[in-house]
Every structure is written in C-alpha cells, then in structure tokens.
C-alpha positions as CSV (number, residue, x, y, z in Angstrom):
1,M,116.0,217.5,-1.9
2,P,119.5,218.2,-0.5
3,V,120.7,221.7,-1.3
4,I,124.1,221.5,0.4
5,E,126.0,218.3,0.7
6,T,129.5,217.6,1.9
7,F,131.4,214.3,1.5
8,A,134.3,213.9,3.9
9,L,135.2,217.5,3.2
10,E,138.4,218.5,5.0
11,K,141.1,221.1,5.2
12,S,144.5,221.1,6.7
13,Y,147.4,223.6,6.7
14,H,151.1,223.5,7.0
15,A,152.3,225.5,10.0
16,G,155.5,226.4,11.8
17,F,158.7,228.1,10.6
18,W,159.6,225.3,8.2
19,R,155.9,224.6,7.5
20,K,156.4,220.9,8.4
21,R,153.7,220.7,11.1
22,R,150.3,219.8,9.7
23,V,147.3,221.4,11.4
24,S,143.7,220.3,10.8
25,G,141.3,223.2,10.2
26,L,138.4,220.9,9.3
27,K,138.2,217.2,9.9
28,P,136.3,215.0,7.4
29,L,132.8,216.6,7.4
30,N,129.7,214.8,6.1
31,L,126.7,217.1,6.2
32,T,123.4,217.6,4.4
33,V,121.1,220.6,4.4
34,E,117.6,220.3,2.9
35,A,115.8,222.8,0.7
36,G,114.0,225.5,2.7
37,E,115.8,225.0,5.9
38,V,117.4,227.5,8.2
39,F,120.5,225.7,9.2
40,G,122.7,226.9,12.1
41,Y,126.4,226.1,12.1
42,L,127.6,226.6,15.6
43,G,130.9,226.5,17.4
44,P,133.3,228.6,19.5
45,N,135.9,230.8,17.8
46,G,138.4,228.8,15.9
47,A,136.1,225.8,15.5
48,G,136.3,225.8,11.7
49,K,133.0,227.5,10.8
50,T,134.6,230.1,8.5
51,T,136.9,227.5,7.0
52,T,133.8,225.4,6.0
53,L,132.1,228.4,4.5
54,K,135.2,229.4,2.5
55,L,135.4,225.8,1.2
56,L,131.7,225.9,0.1
57,M,132.3,229.3,-1.6
58,G,135.3,228.0,-3.4
59,L,137.6,230.6,-1.8
60,I,140.0,227.9,-0.6
61,F,140.5,224.4,-1.9
62,P,139.9,221.3,0.2
63,S,142.6,218.9,1.3
64,G,140.2,216.0,0.7
65,G,136.6,215.3,0.0
66,S,134.1,217.3,-2.0
67,A,130.9,219.4,-1.7
68,R,127.8,220.1,-3.8
69,I,125.4,223.0,-3.8
70,L,122.1,222.6,-5.6
71,G,123.4,219.4,-7.0
72,M,126.4,221.1,-8.7
73,E,130.0,221.0,-7.7
74,T,131.1,224.1,-5.8
75,A,133.6,224.9,-8.5
76,D,130.8,225.2,-11.1
77,P,130.6,228.9,-12.2
78,H,126.8,228.6,-12.5
79,V,126.5,228.0,-8.7
80,K,127.8,231.5,-8.0
81,S,124.7,233.1,-9.6
82,L,122.4,231.1,-7.4
83,I,123.9,231.8,-4.0
84,G,124.5,234.8,-1.7
85,F,127.3,235.2,0.7
86,L,128.1,237.5,3.6
87,P,131.7,236.9,5.0
88,E,132.4,237.5,8.6
89,Q,134.6,240.5,8.0
90,P,133.5,242.0,4.6
91,Y,135.6,244.6,3.0
92,F,133.8,247.4,1.1
93,Y,135.1,250.4,-0.9
94,D,135.0,253.1,1.8
95,Y,134.2,256.1,-0.5
96,L,131.2,254.6,-2.2
97,T,127.7,255.0,-0.8
98,A,125.5,252.1,0.1
99,S,123.5,252.6,-3.1
100,E,126.6,252.8,-5.3
101,L,128.1,249.7,-3.7
102,L,124.9,247.6,-4.2
103,D,124.6,248.9,-7.8
104,Y,128.1,247.6,-8.4
105,Y,127.4,244.2,-6.9
106,A,124.1,244.0,-8.9
107,Q,126.1,244.4,-12.1
108,L,128.6,241.7,-11.0
109,S,125.7,239.4,-10.2
110,G,124.1,239.9,-13.6
111,V,121.0,241.8,-12.5
112,P,119.5,243.4,-15.7
113,G,120.0,247.2,-15.9
114,Q,116.3,248.1,-15.9
115,Q,115.9,246.2,-12.6
116,R,119.0,247.3,-10.7
117,T,117.7,250.5,-9.1
118,R,114.5,248.8,-7.9
119,R,116.5,245.8,-6.5
120,V,119.0,248.1,-4.7
121,Q,116.2,250.0,-3.1
122,E,114.3,246.9,-2.1
123,A,117.5,245.3,-0.6
124,L,118.3,248.4,1.4
125,A,114.7,248.7,2.7
126,R,114.8,245.0,3.9
127,V,117.8,245.7,6.1
128,G,116.5,249.1,7.4
129,M,119.0,251.3,5.5
130,T,116.7,253.6,3.6
131,Q,117.9,256.6,5.6
132,S,121.6,256.1,4.8
133,T,121.6,255.2,1.1
134,R,123.7,258.3,0.2
135,T,126.2,258.1,3.1
136,Q,129.7,257.0,2.3
137,L,130.5,253.6,3.8
138,R,133.4,255.0,5.8
139,R,131.0,257.0,7.8
140,L,128.8,254.1,8.8
141,S,129.0,252.1,12.0
142,K,130.0,248.5,12.1
143,G,126.4,247.4,12.6
144,M,125.2,249.5,9.6
145,L,128.0,248.0,7.5
146,Q,126.8,244.6,8.5
147,R,123.4,245.5,7.2
148,V,124.8,246.6,3.9
149,G,126.7,243.3,3.7
150,I,123.4,241.4,4.2
151,A,121.8,243.5,1.5
152,Q,124.4,242.6,-1.0
153,A,124.0,238.9,-0.1
154,I,120.3,238.9,-1.0
155,L,120.4,241.6,-3.8
156,H,120.2,239.2,-6.7
157,D,117.5,237.0,-5.2
158,P,119.6,233.9,-4.6
159,K,118.2,230.4,-3.9
160,V,120.7,229.7,-1.1
161,V,122.1,232.4,1.3
162,F,125.3,231.8,3.3
163,L,125.8,234.1,6.3
164,D,129.0,234.1,8.4
165,E,128.2,235.6,11.8
166,P,125.4,237.8,10.5
167,M,124.6,239.2,14.0
168,S,128.1,240.5,14.5
169,G,128.2,244.1,15.6
170,L,124.4,244.5,15.8
171,D,122.6,245.9,18.7
172,P,119.6,244.0,20.2
173,L,117.1,245.8,17.8
174,G,119.4,245.1,14.8
175,R,119.6,241.4,15.8
176,R,115.9,241.2,16.0
177,E,115.5,242.8,12.5
178,V,118.0,240.3,11.1
179,R,116.2,237.4,12.6
180,D,113.0,238.7,11.1
181,L,114.8,239.0,7.7
182,I,116.1,235.4,7.9
183,Q,112.6,234.2,8.7
184,G,111.2,236.2,5.8
185,L,113.8,234.6,3.4
186,K,112.7,231.2,4.7
187,D,109.1,232.0,4.1
188,E,110.0,232.8,0.4
189,G,111.4,229.2,0.1
190,K,115.1,230.1,0.3
191,T,117.7,228.0,2.1
192,I,119.8,229.8,4.7
193,F,123.0,228.5,6.1
194,F,124.5,230.7,8.8
195,S,127.3,230.4,11.3
196,T,127.1,232.0,14.7
197,H,128.2,231.6,18.3
198,I,125.1,233.5,19.6
199,L,123.1,230.4,20.6
200,S,119.9,232.2,21.5
201,D,119.6,233.4,17.9
202,A,120.2,229.9,16.6
203,E,117.6,228.4,19.0
204,A,115.0,231.0,17.9
205,L,115.6,230.6,14.1
206,C,116.9,227.2,13.1
207,D,115.2,224.1,11.9
208,R,118.4,222.2,12.5
209,V,121.8,223.0,13.8
210,A,125.3,221.4,13.7
211,I,127.9,221.9,16.4
212,L,131.6,222.0,15.4
213,H,134.5,221.9,17.8
214,K,138.2,222.0,16.8
215,G,137.2,221.2,13.2
216,E,135.2,218.1,14.2
217,L,131.4,217.7,14.0
218,Q,130.0,217.0,17.5
219,G,126.3,216.8,16.8
220,V,123.6,217.6,14.3
221,G,119.8,217.7,14.4
222,A,116.7,219.7,15.3
223,V,117.0,221.8,18.4
224,E,114.3,219.9,20.2
225,E,116.0,216.6,19.5
226,L,119.4,217.8,20.7
227,T,118.1,219.4,23.9
228,A,116.1,216.3,24.8
229,R,119.4,214.4,25.1
230,T,120.6,216.8,27.8
231,Q,120.4,215.7,31.4
232,S,117.0,216.9,32.9
233,R,117.2,219.3,35.8
234,V,114.8,220.8,38.3
235,E,114.7,224.2,40.1
236,I,114.0,224.2,43.8
237,L,113.0,227.4,45.7
238,F,113.1,227.2,49.4
239,H,113.8,229.1,52.7
240,G,116.7,227.8,54.7
241,L,120.2,229.0,54.2
242,E,121.6,226.2,56.3
243,A,120.8,223.6,53.6
244,I,122.9,225.2,50.9
245,T,126.1,223.3,51.8
246,L,124.4,219.9,51.8
247,L,122.7,220.6,48.5
248,S,125.9,221.8,46.9
249,A,127.5,218.5,47.9
250,L,124.8,216.8,45.7
251,G,125.9,218.9,42.7
252,S,123.4,221.6,43.1
253,E,123.9,225.2,41.8
254,C,122.7,227.3,44.7
255,H,122.0,231.1,44.7
256,A,120.7,232.9,47.8
257,T,118.7,236.2,47.7
258,G,118.0,237.2,51.3
259,E,116.3,234.1,52.9
260,M,115.3,232.7,49.5
261,V,117.5,230.1,47.9
262,R,117.3,228.9,44.3
263,A,118.9,225.5,43.7
264,V,119.2,223.9,40.3
265,I,119.9,220.1,40.4
266,A,119.9,217.1,38.2
267,E,116.5,215.4,38.2
268,S,118.1,212.1,39.3
269,Q,119.1,213.9,42.6
270,Q,115.7,215.5,43.2
271,D,114.4,213.0,45.8
272,E,117.6,213.1,47.8
273,A,117.6,216.9,47.7
274,L,114.0,217.1,49.0
275,D,114.9,214.6,51.8
276,T,117.8,216.9,52.8
277,L,115.5,219.9,52.9
278,R,113.1,218.1,55.2
279,R,115.9,217.0,57.6
280,Q,117.1,220.6,57.7
281,G,113.6,222.0,58.4
282,A,113.7,224.2,55.3
283,R,110.4,225.5,53.9
284,L,109.8,224.4,50.2
285,V,108.4,227.2,48.0
286,S,108.3,225.5,44.6
287,L,109.7,222.7,42.5
288,T,109.9,223.4,38.7
289,P,111.3,221.4,35.8
290,V,114.0,223.3,33.9
291,R,113.8,223.2,30.2
292,A,117.1,222.3,28.6
293,T,118.4,224.9,26.2
294,L,120.6,224.8,23.2
295,E,123.3,226.4,25.3
296,D,123.1,223.4,27.7
297,Y,123.6,220.9,24.9
298,F,126.3,223.0,23.3
299,I,128.4,223.2,26.6
300,E,127.8,219.5,27.3
301,R,129.1,218.5,23.8
302,L,132.2,220.7,24.1
303,Q,133.0,219.4,27.5
304,K,132.8,215.8,26.3
305,A,134.9,216.6,23.3
306,E,137.6,218.2,25.5
307,K,137.6,215.0,27.7
308,V,138.1,212.8,24.6
309,E,140.9,215.1,23.4
310,V,142.7,214.9,26.8
311,G,142.3,211.1,26.8
312,R,144.0,210.7,23.4
C-alpha cells in the first residue's frame, strides 16, 4: 500500500528585485513510497530535498500538483497526528531542558497525560540522551540537539517518520546510533522517509532511493538495481611504473605506491590494458572486479544531468 504519493508536485518562486523572474524549486515530481520502506531522498545542496519535505508537511503550498500521506491529503489535520518530522535546522526553546521540551511536544501531539513521562523517557533513551535530560538545550552540542530533534519526531509513535538530514552534526558513533534507530523503526513496521547527502548512510539503510538534482528527479529504485546500471570497472595491481602513462591514456585512474601501481579502468578496456602491461613487461599482481557503489551512480546521474542542462 502506498504511504506517500506525489502527483506532479511542483514548487516555483518569484525572484529578483521586481520578483518577475520565476525560479523552479521543484519540477513536477511523481513519487511513491510503500509501507514499511526506508526511503532515501538524495541530492546535493540546493537540489530541492527540503522543499519537497516542506510541501509534504504542509509548511509551504505547491505551485501545482498534489500529494497524499496514508491516503489522505497533506492538508488534512488528521495526518499531522500520524507523522513525525525532524527539520534540517530545528529551533528549540534554549532555556528548556530536553525532558521539558519533549513533554511540551508530547502535549502538542496529544499524548495522554498518564503516558507522557514514560514516552519522554523512552524517546530520550532511544537516542542516547538519558544522561542529559536535565541540561538546558543551550548548553548542548549540535549533535546532541540533533538527537533531541529525532526524539521529538518519534515521541508520539507516528506511522510515518520524515527526517531532513538526520545525520547532520553527528560524529561517527552518533551516525551509527541513528542508523540503528532507523533500522529499529523499520522493524516496528514504520515508514521512514529521509533526505541526506551522506551516500554511505543511504546505501546501508535504504530499501529504495530517489536522486534529485536541481529540482528534477533523476532516478529512483533499489540500490542494487541502480548500481547495476553503472559502468562496470576492474582494479589492476601491477609492478611497472613505466606503464602508467599508457594506461592513463585508456582512461584508467592510476595511483602509485612505491613500485606498486593501482589502476581502476572500465571493464570494456580490460583486455587492452592487460595487453599494454605485457608489452611494457610489467608484472601483474591481481585483477579484481570493482563493485559499483551508490556514489558511483549518484555522480554519473548528476554528470548526465549537467550535460543535458548545458545542451538546452
């Protein structure tokens, strides 16, 4: 069952001194997210990720198209009680403690009074904040504030959780804990939609991803499906510095460490590269297929989009 659906959803702004120039923040977007998915929304800064989330949250109005969450229009007030949201740059009341802030949000979310204390404690425990519950927020680091923000997003046990750059400001340990938290939410049957530009996190977590560039959808699918479309490459390790120039001419990326050279080249150029090494008298050490990563696909899609943009 689709949990999130967008139908030609778009947003444009008027810019310039006289506000006569029309700028597209999000081009018509058609997207479907299924129940129980961890869905990654990827793109460079300024791609339109936050604009999309604001449209889904009803914080801004679309210029065209529509969206539904759990089968309801995003403007339906009942939707708000079923979703959790962490904005990219949340603003909190500095002089409240983490416990006080979450108690406030619990009241806004309609959590019954007899359950609020327990829910607040559980949410703080899930994000590793049990030691700082009585510390004023103005004394917390950016990473700790991010944890508090995630806690408020899951406090009222929502069915769908929207996270805008949830790993922002976190150290490697904190990022690992957030990944584990997202996986735990998935195991509970929740749907998670999160935006990020940290591709390794998306690759480790997501069932499917969508890539956005300059407000336009460039690709969507399972990570394995997308990376399979990327050009296959091989890694060649050999001794023979004199062969570097010739391999570079074939499009190889060469890196030398002492006498050892590591070359990464397109699989289609493999035979020609090996013939070159034989002619140069180089000693082959190993030949290994290189698994395509989400980063490879991401860069490839963005480069193609840039070429299309230049050709227009």
